[in-house]
C-alpha positions, -999 to 999 in steps of 0.1 A, spaced: 645 -342 -772 630 -363 -744 593 -362 -735 567 -384 -718 537 -400 -735 513 -421 -714 539 -424 -687 567 -436 -710 596 -415 -720 606 -410 -757 638 -398 -771 642 -382 -806 663 -356 -824 645 -323 -827 645 -321 -865 633 -357 -869 604 -349 -845 595 -318 -865 593 -338 -897 570 -364 -880 548 -336 -866 545 -321 -900 531 -354 -914 508 -363 -885 496 -331 -868 486 -296 -875 506 -283 -845 531 -265 -866 503 -244 -881 492 -232 -847 496 -196 -835 517 -208 -806 542 -224 -830 542 -196 -855 547 -168 -829 569 -186 -803 582 -217 -819 566 -238 -792 537 -261 -788 526 -286 -762 499 -312 -759 487 -333 -730 473 -360 -753 488 -364 -787 465 -381 -813 466 -419 -816 483 -419 -849 512 -398 -835 515 -421 -805 517 -451 -828 544 -434 -849 565 -425 -819 561 -460 -803 596 -471 -814 612 -442 -796 603 -454 -761 632 -456 -737 
């Protein structure tokens, strides 16, 4: 998967991203994720941004 955070693109395998989100967010507990398997956020929390830092392209 590829996605921008603060203007920088990040690249990660889907399952690896899901594992990270389980540890650092509550996104996978949202109605959106449970009903549709989708979630988006304009501003991820600082801890998640830090964890994803090494994935910048």
